[in-house]
N, C-alpha and C positions, 0 to 999 in steps of 0.2 A: 650453938645454942641460938645465936642471933638469926641464923637462917631458919631454925625451927620455929622461933617466935614469929618470924615473918610469915612462915607458912601457916602457923596457927591463927595469925591475924587475918590472912587472906581468906582462909576457908570460911569463917563466919561471914565475912563480907559477901562472898559469892552466894552463900545460901540465903543471906538476907535480901540481896537484890533479886534472886530468883523467886523468893517468897513474895516480895512486893509486886513483882511482875505478874505472878500467877494470881495474886489477889486482885490486881487491877483487871486482868482478863476475866476473872470470875465475875467481878462487879459489872463489867460491860455486858458479858453474856447473860448475866442474871437480870438485866434490865428488860423486863417483859412489858410490852405495850399494854396488855390488859391490866397489869398492876398500876401502870402510870395512869390509865384512864380511871381506874378505881380510886386512886389517890386524888385525882382531880374532882371526881363526882361524889365521893363518899361524904355524907354530911359531917362525919367526925373529923375528916381531914380537909374539907373544902376550904377552910380559912387558913391553912398552913401555907401562906404565900411563899415564904422563903424556901420551904422544902419543895414546893411546886417549881419554883424557878431553878433550884439546884438540879432537880431531876430532869427538867426540860432542857436545860443547858447541856447536861450530860448526854441526853438523847440526841440532841442536835450535833454535839461533838462526835458522837459515834457515827452519825449519818452525813458527815461532811462530804463524802464522795457521792452521795445520792441516796434516795430512798429505795428500799426494796419493794418490788411489786407486791409481795405478800403482806407488807406492812402498811400499804397505802390506805386500807380501810381504817386501821387504827390511827394513822397519822391524820386522816381527815377528821375523825372524831375529836382528836386532841386540838386541832386547829379551831374547830367550831366552839369547843369549850373555852379556849383562850379568847376567842372573839367575843364571847358573852361576858367574860370577866374584865375585858378592857374598859368597859364603861365605868366601873368602880375602881379598877386597879390598872392604871396606865403602864405599870411595869411589865405587863405582858406584851406590849407593843414590840419591843425589840425581839422577843421570842418569835412573834409572827413574821416580822420582817426577815429574820435570819432563816426561818423555815421557808418563806417564799423565795429567798435567795437560793436555797438548796433545790427548790423545785425547778429552777432553771436548768439544772443538770439532768441528763437522761436518767430514767429510772433503771434500776438494776435488777437482774434476774440471775437466779442460781441455776436454773435449768432452762433448756430451750422451750419446754412446754409451758413455762410460767407465763409467757405472753398470751397464750390462749386461755390458760386456767384463770387468770386474774383480769380478764378483759372487763368484766362488769365492775370490779373494784376500781379500775383506772377511770372508767366513765363516771362513776359516782364521785371519785376524788376530784376530777376536773370540774364537774358541776359544782361541788362545794367550794372549789377555788374561786369561782365567780361570785358565789354568795358572800365572800368577804368584802365585796364592794359595798355592802350595806353599812359597813362601819363608817363612822364619820371621820376617822383619823385619816388625814391626807397622806401620811407616810405609808400606811398599809395599802391604801388605794393605789398609790403610785407603784408600790412593789408588785401588786397584783397585775396591773397593766403591763409593767415591764416584764414580768414573768411570762405572761401570755405571748407578748411580742417576741420573747427570746426563743419560744418554741419554733419559730420560723427562721431563726438565724442558722446559717450554714456552718456547722462545726463538724470537722472530719472525725469519724469514729476512731481513727488512729490517735489523734490528739487527745481524745477523751480517755483512751486506754492508758496512754503515757502519763497523763495527769493523775489518773487513779492509781496507777502503779507507783508513781512517785510519792503519793500521799500514804499509801499503805505499805511501803517498803519496810520490812522488819529490820530489827537490829541485827548486828553480826551474830551468826549462830554460835552458841556455846554448847558444850556437851551436857549441860544441865538444863537448858531451856526447853520449854514445850511450845512448839510453833503450830499447833493445830488451828488456832484462830487465824494466824497469818496465812496458812495454806487455804483456809476457807475463804478468806478475803480475796485471795488471788484467783479463786474460781469464779468470782462474780463478773458478769459481763453486762455492759450497758445495752439497753434496747435501742433499736434503730430510731432515728428521728421521725421517720415516716410512720412508725407504730403509734407514737403519741399523737401525731396530727390526724391520723385516721380515726382514733378514738375520740379526739376532740370534736370531730364533726358529728359524732353520735351523742355527745353530751349536750347540756343546756348552757354551756359557757358563753357562746356568742349571744344567745338570747338574753342571758343575765346581764352581760355587759351593756347591751342596748338599753335595757330597763334602768340601769344605774345612771344613765346620762342625765336624767331629770334631777338627780341629787348633786350634780356637779356645777350648778350655776355659779357658786361662789368660789370655785376652784378652777379657774380657766386653764391653768397649766396642765392639770390632770385631765381636764376635758380634751385638750389638744392631743395629749398622749393617747387617750382613749379613742379619739377619731383616727389617729394614725394606726392603732391596733385594729380597729374595725375595717380600715382600708385594706390592711394586710389580709384579714380574714375574708373579706368579700372578694378579693382578687384571687384567693387561693383555690376555692372550690364552690360548686353550685350548692352543696349541702349547707355551707355556712351562710350563703345568701338566703336560702330558704329559712334558716333559723332566725336570721335578722329580720326577715319579712314577717315571720310569725309574731314577732314582738312589735310589729308595725314600725320597724326601724326606718324605712324610707320616709314615712310621714314625719316621724320625730326628728330625724336629721334635717329634713327640709325646713321644718318650722323653726329650728334653732340655729340655722346657718347664718342668719343675718344679725346675730347678737354681737354686741361690741367686742372687738378683738384687736388688741394692740399688735399682735404678731402678724396678723393678716393671713394666717394659715388655716383658720377654721373653715372659711368658705372654700378654700382649695381642696382640703381633705373631704369636706362634705360633698362637693361636686364629684370627686373621685369615687366615693362610696355610692352615690346615687347612680353614677354611670355604670358601675359594676352590677348593681342590683337590677338596673334596667336591661342589661345585656344577658344576665344569667337567670333572672326571674321576672321576665318582661311583663307578663300579664298582671301578676299580683302587685309588682312595683308600680306599674302604670295606674292601676286602680287606686293605690294609696296616694299617689301624687296628683290625681285628677281632681281632688277637692279644691274648693275655692280658696281655702287658706294656703294650700301648698302652691297653687298657681300664682297667687299674689306674692308669696315669698320669693318665688322664682323671678317674678317680674321686677321686684325691688332689687334683687341681687343683680339682675342683668342690666337694668337701667343705671345702677350705681357704677358698674364696671364700664358701661358704655360712655358715661359722661366723665367719670373721674379717672378711669384707667388710662395710663400712658406708657407704662413699662411693657416690655414684651410678654412677661408672665401675666400681667393684667389682661392683655388682649387675648392671650390664649385661654385664660379663665373665662372671659366673656364668650368666646366661641364654644367652650365646653358647656356653659349654661345654655347656649342656644341649641346645642345638640340635644341636651336633656329635654328642653322644651319641645323640640321636634319629635322626640320619642314619646313624650306625653301626648302630643297632639294627635298621634296615630290612634289613640283611644277616642272613639266617637262620643264617649260620655264625659270627656274632659271639659272643664268650664273655662277654657281659654278666651272664648268670646265674651262671656259674662263678666270676666275680670278686667275687661278692656285691654288686656295684654295683646290680643290679636290686632286691635286697631293700631296700637303703637308699632307693632312689628310690620304691618302692611304699609304704614307710612314710611317706615325705614327702608322698605324694599325699593320704593320709587326714588330714593336719594342715592346719588346726586343727579340722576337723569332728568328729573322734573323738580321745579321749585315748589316748595310747600310751606304753608303757614303753620304747620304743626309745631308746637313748642319743642317737641323732642328733637327735631332735625333742623330747626331754624338756625341755631348757633353751633350745630355739629360740624366738625371738621374731620375729614378723613386724610390719612397719610398715604393712602394707596399702596401700603406695604402688603406683604403676603398675608398677614392676619386679617386685614380689612378685606382683602380679596376672598379669603375663605369665608368670612362673615357674609359677604354678598352672595356667594354660592349657597350657603346654608339658608339664607333668606329666600332665595329663589326656589330651593327645594321645599321650604316650608309652605310656599304658596300652593304647590301641588298637593301636599298633604291636607292643608286646610280647605281645599276646594271640595272635599267630600261633604263638608257641611254647607248647606244652602245659605245659612246666615252669613258665611264668610264672603259669598259672592256680592252681597250688598256692600260690604266693606271694600271689595275690589273696585266697584263702581265709584264709590265715594273718593277713594284715594287714587283713582286713575291708574290702575295697574296695567291695563291693556296698552295705553299709549307709552308707558314706560318700557314695557316689553318690546313693543314695536320699534322703539328708539334703540334698544340694545341690539335688535336683530338686523338693523340696517347695515348695508355694506360698509366695510371699514373706510375711514377717511384717508385721503392721500397724505403723504409725508409732510407736505407743506402746510396743509390744514392742521395736522396734528401738532406741528411745532408752533404754529401761531396761536393755538388755543392755550387755555390755562392748564394747570397740572391735572392729569387724568390718568386713567388706567394705561398700563404699558400695552404694546401690541399683543403680546402673548396673553396677558390678562383679558384684554378686550376680546380676543378670539374665543377664549374659554367661556367668557360671560355670554358671548353671542350664541354659542352652542347650547349653553345652559338655558338661556332665555327661549331659544327655539323649542327645546324639550319641554319647558314649562308652558309655552304657548300651545303646544299640541294637546295639552290636557285642559287648559283653561279656556281656550278659544271656543270649543264647541259648547261650553257652558255659558258663555257670554257673547253670543252671536250679535246681539244688538250693538254692544260696544265695538265688536270686531268690524261690523259693517260701517259704523259711524267713523271709525278711525281709518277706513279704507285699508283694512288688513290684506285683502286680496292683492291690491296694487303693490303694497310693500313686499309681499312675498314673491310676486312675479318679478319685481325689480331685482330682488335678491337672487332669484332663479336665473335671470339674464346675466347677472354678474358671475354666477357660478359657471355658466356655459361659456362666457367670454374667454378669449385666449390671452388676455393680458397677464403679465407675470404676477404671481402672488407667492410671497415667501411666508407661508403660514408656519407657525411653530407649535401648533397643537399636537398633543400626543394621542388624539382621538383616532379612531379607526379611519383609515384612508391615507395616513402617512403625512409627513411634513411636506410643506410646499404644495399641498393639494387642496382643492376646493371641494373635494368629495364629501367631507364631513358636513359642510354647510348645505350642500345639495341634499344629502341624506335627511337632515333634520327639517329642511324646508319642505321636502316632499312629504315627510311625516305630518307636518302641520296641515298641508293641503289635503292629505288623505283624511285626517281626523275631522276637518271642517266639512269636506264634501260628504263624508259618510253620515253626517248628522241629518241629511235630507232636507236642509233648508233651501227652498226654491230661490230666495233672493240671493243667497251666496253662490249657488251653482249657476244661476243665470248671469250674475255679474262676472263670474269666471269665464263662462262661454262667450260672453260679449267681448271680453278682452282677448279672445283667441287662444284660450288655454289648451284646447284640444289639439290643434295643429302644433302648438309649441311643445306640448308633452310628447307627441308622436315624433317630432323632429329630434328632441333630446334622446328619446329611446333608441331611435335608429342610429343616431350619432354615437351613442355609447356602444351599440352593437357593432358598429363599424370600426371601433377603436381597436388598435392592435394590443392593448394592454390585456393581461390575463384576468379573467373573471375572478373576483373575490367575493367574500360574503357581503360587503357593503354594496358593491355594484349590483349583485343579484337582488338585494333588498330594494334598492332604488328602482330597478326595473319592475319588480312585482308590485311595488307601491304605485308606480305610474299607471300600470294596467288596472289596478283597483280604483284609482281616481277616475280613469276613463270609464270604467264600468259604472261607478256611482253617478257620473254625469249623464251617461247615455241610456241608462236602464229604462227610464220611463218617458223619454222624449224622442219622438220620431225625427224631429228636425236635427237633433244632435247626432242621431245615428247616421243621418245623411252627411253631416259634417265629418263624421268619422271616415266615411267614404272609402275609396279604393286604397288610399294610403294606409288607413287603419287595417283594411283587410290584408294588405301585403305584410304588415307588421305581424298580424295574428298568424298568418300562414307561415311566416318565417320562424316564429317560435314553436309552432306545432311540428315543424319538420325536425326540430332538435330531438324530439322523442323523450324517453324516460331512462336513458342510459345512465345519467348521473343523479338519479332520483335520491339515492341513499348516500351521497358523498358528503353530506353534512354542511355544505356551503349555502344551501337555500334553493337548489334547483327544484325541489319539491314544491316550494311556495310559488316559484315562477311558473311551473306547469299548471298549478291550480288557478293562479291569477290569469293565465292565458286562456284556459277553458272558460273561466268566468267572463273574461272580456269578449269571447266569441258569443256567449249566451246573451250578454247585456248590450253589446254594441253592434252586433251583426244580425242576430236572430230577431225577427220582427219587422225588418225593413227589406222588402223584396229586392230592391236595387243592390244592397250590399250582400244579401243572401245569394242572389244569382251570381254575382262576381266571386263570392266565396266558393260557390259550387264549381264555377268555371276554373278556378285555381286549384281544384282538387281538394277543397276543404273537407267534404264529407269523407273522402278516403283517408285524409290525415286524422280525422277524429276517430275513424275505425281503427287505424293503425295504433293510435294512442290507447284505444280501448283494449286492443289485443296485447300490447306490451306493458301497460301500466300495472302497478300493484292493485290489489283489491280495494284499498282505501280510496282510490281515485275513481273507481267504476261508477259510483253513484252520480257524481257531478257530470261525468262524461256521458252517461246514458241520458241524464236529464237534458243536457245540451243537444244530444242527437235526437231525442224525442221532440223537442221544440223545433228543431230544424226540419223534422219530417212534416211540419205543417206546410212547408213549401212543396207543391206537387212535383217539382223537378228533383227533389231529393231522393225519392224512392228508386229511380233508375240508377242513380249514382251508388246507392247502397247495394242494390242487387248485382251491379256489375263489378263490385269490389272483390279482389282476391288478394290474399296475403302471399308471402314468399313461398308457402307450402301449398298454395292452391285452395286454401280454405275460403269458403264464402261467408258473407255477413250473416245469413240466417243460421248457418251451422255454428258460427262464433257465439251468437246470442243464445242458442240452445245449450252450448257448452257452459256459458255463464250461468244459465238457469240451473243446470245440474250441479255446478260448483256451489251455487247459493243454497240449494236445498241440502247439499251435503254439509254445508256449514251450519244450517239450521237444524240438522239431524231429522229431516223429514223421512218417514219410512217409505222406502222404495224397493222394488225388486232388483234383480241383477241387471235387467235390461232397462231400468228406469220406470217401470210401471207402478200402478197404484196397488198397495198391499191391503189397505183398509178402506173400503168404499164409504164408511161412515165418516172418516176423517181423511179426505183425499189430499189436502194441502196443509194440514195442521203440523206445526213444528213440535219438536220435543220440548222446547222451553215453554210453549203455550200449554202443552198437556200438563205440565207441572203446576200451572196457575189455574187449573180448572176449578179449584175450590175457593178462589178469591172473588170478592165482590168489589166493584169499583164505584166511587161516587159518581153522581150524575154529571159533575163538572170535569171529570177526568176521562180521557179517551181510554177505551178498553184495549186489551192486547191485540185483538183482531184488527182494530182500526190503526193502532200505532204501527202495526206490521207493514202497512202500506207505505209508510215513509221511511222505515228503518232498513228495508232490504230492497233488492233490485227486481223482484219478480213483477211488481206492478208496472214498472217502467218497461221491462222486456215485453210484457203482455201488450201494452199500448203501442209499442213499436211494431209488433207483429200485426196489430190491428191496422196499421198504416201499410205494412208490406203485403198483407194478405196471408192466408193459410194454405193456399193452393199454388202449385207450380213453382215452388221455391227451389232454387238450384242447389246442387251439391249436398243433398241430405241423404243420410243413411237410414237403415231401418230403425236403429235406436233413436235417431233424431225424430223420426215420425212418431215414435212412442211418446217422447217428451212433448212434441208439438200437440198431440191430442190432449194433453193435460193443460197446456197453455191456452188452447182454444176455449176451454171451459173454465178458465181461472176466475172470471167474474162471477159465474154461477156458483162456483165453490165458495168464493169469498162472501157472497151475499148469504149463502146458507150458513157459513161459519158465524157470521154476525148474529143471525137469528138464533142459532144454537146457543150462542153466548148469552143472548137476552133471556132465552128460556132457562138456562142454567142459573143465571143470577136471580131470576124470579123464584126459582125453586130454593135457592140458598136463603133468600130473604123470607121464605114462607108465604109468598104471594101466589094465589091461584088465579090465572087469567079467566076472563069470562068465556063462555062456551064458544062463541064465534072466533075469538082470538086463539083459543086453544086448538080449535079445528084448523085455523090458518097456520099455526105453528106446526101442527102435525103434518099438514099438507106440504109445507115447505121442506120439512125434514124428509118426507117420502120422496118428493121430487128430486131433492139433492141426492138421495141414495140411489134412485133410479138413474139419474144422470151419471153418477159415478160408476154404476154397473154397466151402463152403455159404453162409457169410456174404457172400462176394463175389457169389455167384449171387443171393442174396436182395437185395443192394444193387443189382445190375444190373436185377433185376425191378422194384424200386422206382423206379429211374431210368427204366426203359422206361415204366412206368405213368405216371410223372410227365411224361415226354415226350409220351405219348399224350394225357394230360389237357391238356397245353399246346396240342397240335394241335387237339383238340376245341374248346378255348376260342377258339383262333384262327379256326377255321371258323365258330363261332357269331358271333364278332365280324364276320367278313366277311359272313355272312348278314344280320345286322342292318344292316350298311352298305348291302348290295344292296337290301334292302327299303326302307330309307330313301330311297335314290335313286329307286326305282320310284314310291314315294308322291309324291316331289317332281315326277316327270314327269307323273303323273296329275293332280296339282293344277294344274300349269301348263297342261295340255291343257284341263281343265275351265274354267279361267279364260279361256283364249283363246276357247272356245266361247261362254261367257257374254258376253264383250265383243263378239263378232261378232253375237250375237243382239240385243243391246241397241243396237247401232250401225247395223244394216241391217234394215229392215222386211221385205224380201223373204225374207231368210234366216229371220227369225222366223216368217213365214207358212209356209215350207217345213217348218220344224221342228214347227210346230203340226199341220200336215196329216199329217206322218209320225207324230206321236205319236197322233193320232186313229186312223190306220190300224192302228197297233200295238194300240191299245185294242180296236178292233172285231175284229181277228183273234184276240185272246186270249179273247174272250167265247165260252162254249159255246153251240151252236145248239140250240133246243128241238125235242123230238121231235114235238109236236103244235102246231097253230096256236093252240089255246086256251091252251096253256101260255105262249104269247108274251105274253098279256095279264097284266100285273103287277097284283097286288092290293095295294092300299095297306093297310098295317096301322097302326092307331092304338094307342098305349100309354098307360097311366095308371099313375102311380107310387104305391106304397104304402109308408108309413114302417114299417120293421121295428124299428129301435132308435135311440135317441138317447144320445150320450156327451158328457161335458164334458171338454175338454182343458185347461182352466185359463186359456186365452188370453181376452183381452177381445174383445167384438164377435162378429160372425158366425163368425170363425175359431175361436172357442172351442166351437162346436157341431159334432159329428160325427154325420151322419145316415147311416142304412143303409136303402136303398129297394129295393122289388121292383116289377116291372112285368108287366102281362098284356095280351095283344092284344085289341082291341075290333073286332068285325065290323060292317061298315056294313049298313044296311038293304037288303034285297034281294040281299045278297051270297050268301046261302045258296042262294037260288033259282038264281042264276047258276051 
C-alpha cells in the first residue's frame, strides 16, 4: 500500500509539472508582437505601465539569444514606442537598455533565405537604432554607441552557436514532455557578422550618429565613445565615409575637435576620422574642410600640439594634423592663406636653418628625433603643394624659403665640423632632407627665379655637382634609388633642378650657367658615366637623358653655345646614336635617352655649320637614318624633323642618297615605305599598288572624312591644318623637296607610284583646305560672293584635274611596269627554251659518239662521209700546174726577249719572225 500511495502521489506530480511546462511554452509561443504593439499603442491600454513592463520583460526574456530576422520590424516599432514613453515614464529605460544589449548579438534566422527576404527590415531596424540617440538619457545613448561598436567586434560563429545552445538546452527528456519548441529553437542559426555590416552601410545609422554629436556637448564621455565608433565606421568602408560626409561630418568633427577634453583623446580620434574621410572621400571631405572656420580650427590644434606637445603620441598627433593640412591644401579653393596658417607654416619650414623673428619659432626647440624629422619632411612637401597658389610665392620671398632650401642642399659638412657644431640632424636625416630639399627646389626655383639668381643658386648647384663627381669617399645611408654609399641620388636631384631651371627659358639663368662652363662640365660628366663599368640602371639613364635635355635647352637658340658644344658634343651625340633602339622597351628609360639624344642633335648641332659638317663627317646622317629604320613609330616624327632640319645643309643630301641599310635599301625607298605605312595608319583609300582611288579626295584620311559635318571656330585649327603636325607626310614631302624627285636610287615601280602622290602633296593639301572652307561656309549657311564662288570652283576643278593627271601617270607607270614584267617573263622563257635545245643537242651528240665508238661499220661510214665533205669543200685549181703544191720551209728569227719574272723557261718570253726558204731548182720549175 505504501508503494501504491507513493505511486499515486508521483503520478499527479508528473502531470502537474508537465501541465505547468506546457502552459509556459504556450504563453511564450502565444506572445505575438502585433499584440504587444497593440497593447502599447491602444488608447485603452496605453497607460497600463505595469502590464507593459511585464510583457516587455517577458518578450526580452524570450529573445535572450538574439532577435529573429522576421521580428525585427516589430521590435523596431516597440523600441520607438518605448523611446517616446521614456520622457514621462523613466521605467522604460531599462527595457531599452536590455533590448540594446540583445542587439549586440547576431540576428537569428530560421531559414537560409531569411537573410535575403528580410533585408529591408534589417536596414530599417538599424536606421531606427540610430534614432534612439535623440533621447536625452545618457544610459540609452551609451548603449546605442556600444551596440554599434560591438557590430565590428570579432566573435567566432562557433562561440555564438555554443553560447546559444547552452542557453536553450532543454531539460532531460521524459516520456510525457512535448519538445517541439526546443527542437524549433535548435533549428535557429545566427547570421554572419558580415551580413549585418553590409546592411549597416545601406542604412542611415552612420549619418544619424554624426547628427547626434551636436547634442552631446554636456556628455563628454559619450561623445568620446561616439568618436571611437565613428572612427571604426570610417575606417571600415567607403560607403560609411560617404554617409558621414552626407551629414557634413568632416566639418562638424573639425569644428568640435578643439573643445575642452580632460582625456586628451577627442583630438586624436577626430584626426583619425578626418584622415579616413580624406582618404576615402577626398573631394567632398576636402571641400568641407576648406572653409575658413575649419582651417582656423586645424591651425589652433596644430599650434597647440607644436608648442605644448612633448610626448611621443603628441608629436605623432602633430604630424597627423600636418598631413591633414597637406591634403586640404591640395584643394585650390582652400583658405589656408587667408587664415594666416600658411604664413606660420612657411616660417616653420625655414627653422632651424635660418634665424627668424617670427613668434612661432623664436622660442621653439626641436629634439631632432624621428617625429621632428618627419615634420620637417612634411613641411617641405607642403611647400610644393602650396606653390600652385601664386599668393604663396610672396610668402616664400618674405620668409626666405629659397636661402633655406639652398642651405639644406649644400654638400654635407665634414665629421670634425659636425662634432664642433651644436645639436643638429643626424647624417642620415641630413641626407634625406638634402634630397627632399632638392626635390622641392626643382618645383619652386622656376617660379622664383629672381630669388634663385640673387642667392646664386647656379653656383650652389654646380658646387654640389662637383662634389657628386669627386672621388672622395662618401658613406651615404639613404635608401633612395642609387644605393647606399653612392652620390647618385644627389646627382640625380641636382640635375633635375638644373633641368627645371634651364627649361624655363630665362636668359640670365642660362647665361650665368654657360659663363661658369656648365656645357663642358656636363659633357664631361656624361662621358665619364658612359665610360663607367657599372651596369646601367634607371637612375643612371635618367641622369644621362636629363643632361642632354639641359644641353638642348642651353644651346637651342644661341649660336655661340652651339660652337661651345663643339666636337666633344658631336662625339657624345654620335656615341649615343650608335646604340640604336634595341633596348627601347626594356622599361629602364632607354626610350627617353633616345629621344633626348635626337633632341640634342636638333638643338645643339643643327643650325651651326661647323658642328653640322663634323657631325656629317662622323656619319651622323647615316646614324639618323639607321635610327629611323629601326625605331618604333612613336619616334619617327622627331627623327624626321631632325633629318629635315639637317637637310638645310647642302652636304647632307649626298650622305642621305649614299646611305644603304643592311638589306641594301636606300633612303628614298625607306621614306616612301614610311609614307605608305602612315597612310595605312590613317586609313587613306589606296589601290593595291598604292595609287589614288578617289580623285576628289586624293590624300584625305578616313578620320577626316568622318568630321566633314563639323564646323570649327575661327580660333581653332581645322582638321586639314592639324594634320600637318600630327603625322609624317608633310615632313617626308619636305625631305623629298630637298632630295629631288628625279634620279633617286633603288626605287621600284610601286615606289614611283607613291612618289607621284608625294610630288603633288602640297597641291592636294591646299585644295583640301579650300574644300574645307567651302564645306564650313555651306554648313553655316553662308553663300560666298560670285568671284569667291568662282575661285572656289576653279580651285576644286584644278585639284580634280591634278589628281586625274596623277592617276594617269600612275597608270602609265603601272603599264610600263607590267610591260617590263612581260619582257622579263619572255626573256626567262627564251632562256629556258635555249637551255632545253642545248640539252637536246648534247644528248644527240652523245648518242652519235656512243654509236661510233661501239660499231666499227658506222665509224667507217662516218669517216668516209667526212672525207667526202672535205674533198667537196676544197676549191679546184684552174691549171694543172697549180695542182702541184710547193712546199715552203720557214726559219725563225728572234725579234725580242722579255723576262716575266718566273723561274725556268717560263720566265722567258720570245718574239720570233719567219721567212720562206725556196728549194733548189724551184725557181726554174
